[in-house]
C-alpha atoms as one frame of an Amber mdcrd trajectory, in Angstrom:
protein
   7.712  29.971  35.629   8.738  31.545  32.245   7.586  28.780  29.682   3.778
  27.687  28.767   2.213  25.182  26.646  -0.968  26.586  25.427  -3.110  24.220
  23.314  -5.806  25.565  20.650  -8.575  23.153  19.866 -10.920  24.904  16.873
 -11.866  23.325  13.908 -11.059  26.088  11.238  -7.414  26.427  10.526  -7.108
  29.834   9.763  -7.889  30.251  13.404  -4.645  28.186  14.207  -2.666  30.383
  12.145  -4.209  33.640  13.440  -3.162  31.911  17.043   0.354  31.057  16.064
   0.670  35.231  14.655  -0.682  36.753  17.420   1.836  34.292  19.886   4.668
  35.246  18.218   3.639  39.386  18.820   2.892  38.437  22.657   6.035  37.066
  23.548   8.015  39.415  21.922   8.574  42.007  25.287   7.713  39.341  27.792
  10.084  36.861  29.441   7.701  33.711  28.926   8.469  31.370  26.493   4.911
  29.829  24.462   4.766  26.665  22.928   1.474  25.499  20.558  -0.276  22.401
  20.747  -3.331  22.142  17.821  -6.109  20.156  17.829  -8.859  20.143  15.340
 -11.299  18.215  17.179 -12.879  17.504  20.720 -11.619  13.373  21.091  -7.925
  14.503  19.686  -7.827  17.015  23.493  -9.362  14.248  25.223  -6.626  11.936
  23.858  -3.794  14.330  24.584  -1.463  14.011  27.126   0.285  17.850  26.694
   1.063  19.547  29.846  -0.293  22.673  29.364  -1.542  25.426  31.085  -4.172
  26.799  29.267  -6.390  25.412  26.486  -8.111  28.022  23.344 -11.295  26.223
  23.235 -13.894  27.336  20.426 -17.574  26.910  21.456 -19.155  26.182  17.569
 -17.237  22.387  16.571 -18.574  19.350  14.702 -19.678  16.239  16.654 -18.442
  17.543  20.189 -18.971  20.963  20.904 -16.551  22.748  23.305 -18.869  23.122
  26.057 -19.497  19.422  26.395 -15.872  18.663  25.873 -15.490  20.891  28.459
 -17.779  18.906  30.672 -15.660  15.576  30.254 -12.403  17.966  31.239 -13.840
  18.835  34.501 -14.883  15.373  34.943 -11.519  14.086  33.810 -10.134  16.486
  36.492  -8.029  18.753  33.561  -6.544  21.530  35.583  -5.571  23.820  33.409
  -7.337  27.204  32.402  -9.872  26.790  29.496 -10.296  29.962  27.564 -13.256
  29.698  25.569 -13.362  31.431  22.065 -16.724  32.678  20.330 -18.651  35.035
  18.673 -21.756  33.962  19.906 -22.116  35.874  22.697 -25.619  34.387  23.685
 -23.683  30.800  24.688 -21.072  32.121  26.946 -23.406  31.830  29.427 -23.011
  27.913  28.923 -19.510  28.468  29.814 -19.703  29.321  33.154 -21.637  25.619
  33.527 -17.299  24.511  32.860 -15.798  27.188  35.346 -14.359  28.666  32.347
 -10.974  30.839  33.104 -12.110  33.920  30.556 -13.607  34.556  27.449 -12.282
  35.601  23.642 -14.258  36.996  21.132 -14.588  36.254  17.526 -12.847  36.782
  15.035  -9.805  36.737  17.619  -9.631  40.176  19.499  -5.964  40.569  19.934
  -6.632  42.711  23.270  -8.715  40.196  24.788  -6.214  37.174  23.247  -3.316
  38.807  25.380  -4.708  39.621  28.816  -6.420  36.326  29.202  -2.805  34.772
  28.824  -1.258  37.081  30.913  -4.149  36.335  33.874  -2.756  32.595  33.172
   0.539  33.684  33.546   0.193  35.491  36.667  -1.484  32.355  38.073   1.564
  30.163  37.224   3.307  31.192  40.176   0.988  28.620  41.766   3.309  25.952
  40.631   6.063  27.389  41.932   7.575  25.132  44.671   8.258  25.859  48.481
   9.907  24.102  50.757   8.282  22.150  53.713   9.613  19.197  56.443   8.089
  15.530  56.615   9.953  13.201  59.732  13.041  15.680  58.990  13.215  15.564
  55.239  13.281  18.709  53.295  10.874  17.525  50.661   8.857  20.475  47.874
   5.646  20.705  47.030   3.308  23.374  45.051   1.660  26.355  45.804  -1.500
  25.279  45.036  -1.443  22.012  46.650  -1.532  23.704  49.938  -4.485  23.671
  51.388  -4.254  25.600  55.145  -1.293  26.578  56.977  -1.485  26.897  60.409
   0.237  28.374  63.214   1.839  26.033  66.376   3.905  27.973  68.575   7.273
  27.464  67.359   6.511  26.518  63.967   3.737  25.896  61.375   2.105  22.817
  59.876   1.608  22.807  56.333  -1.542  20.441  55.093  -2.378  19.653  51.351
  -5.348  16.890  50.686  -3.323  13.452  52.155  -0.325  14.941  53.903   0.400
  16.879  57.137   4.276  18.792  56.827   5.774  20.900  59.187   7.991  24.188
  58.439  10.289  26.838  60.225   8.427  29.777  58.463   6.177  32.144  60.306
   2.935  33.096  58.984   4.254  36.237  58.353   6.848  35.015  56.102   4.460
  32.707  54.351   2.337  35.673  53.276   5.716  36.856  51.833   5.779  33.729
  49.902   2.319  33.164  48.745   0.355  34.358  45.874  -1.416  36.802  47.889
  -4.173  36.545  45.093  -4.899  33.576  46.054  -3.641  33.146  49.855  -5.298
  35.250  52.736  -4.744  35.044  56.717  -7.394  34.886  57.759  -6.715  34.126
  61.672  -3.907  35.070  63.495  -3.356  31.049  63.630  -4.438  30.211  59.916
  -3.367  30.467  56.465  -6.341  29.399  53.236  -5.704  28.842  49.548  -9.114
  30.594  48.672  -9.499  28.334  46.075  -9.724  25.093  48.373 -12.622  26.484
  49.935 -15.910  24.427  49.704 -18.466  26.607  51.572 -18.431  29.209  53.711
 -21.262  28.625  56.650 -20.935  32.200  58.255 -17.178  33.140  59.446 -16.256
  28.837  59.285 -14.571  27.676  56.213 -15.264  24.258  55.193 -11.951  23.329
  53.438 -11.337  20.427  50.047 -10.077  18.126  52.976 -12.824  18.370  54.688
 -11.257  20.754  58.066 -12.485  24.013  59.058 -11.190  27.060  59.736 -12.339
  29.973  61.219 -12.163  33.593  59.771 -11.303  35.940  62.554 -14.667  38.417
  63.296 -12.661  41.716  62.078 -11.210  40.113  59.193 -14.650  38.255  58.028
 -15.225  41.439  55.936 -12.192  42.220  53.786 -11.304  38.168  53.478 -14.611
  38.037  51.944 -14.067  40.925  49.671 -10.921  39.134  48.470 -12.509  35.798
  47.942 -15.108  37.462  45.734 -12.167  39.257  43.775 -10.571  35.527  43.385
 -13.717  34.172  42.579 -13.727  37.044  39.799 -10.616  37.082  38.458  -8.161
  33.814  39.996  -9.803  31.246  39.741
């Protein structure tokens, strides 16, 4: 994906100008187009229909601060990445409650901002479509919607929240197709989307659709390290 919509929510006009200038610098040597959507208040974000992939969110705002806005966005199921802006380090702990993706200190730290955008851009591969089949019809689905893939003799089955699809790809082929920062082959018969893991009980993964997948004993240590890295850097 070579374009991205980024929201900026801050009640200070100067911050929007600074971000705009930095974004112009950011895109100069990168194969990506960025469109900025500016918000001056939390309510403007809540009412917005913009198809954002990232929201730069100030913590300290009147009426409703960034932490409370983050809670409401989480309740609404917003699936874009929230990057918290603040010079108040003591409030960064609160941002973990809303699963903030990254933090950028104020005054806006250019290197931190650029790294945050880089990381979000890398995650956009999860919005890349892959082809599967259902009832003999080819269908395109997003990588991010895959919960797990199961090998079954001559084909593989791809599971999303509400559907089961078939594919002629092998698990080895799927691992070449999918983003290996998010997907892990935990067993000779399974590939899991680590973002879709709801719980881990011993070597059993409880997935978001309540299905269970077992991690092979010899894979468990490597799987846990990959899962920790995913949780720290890519969730």
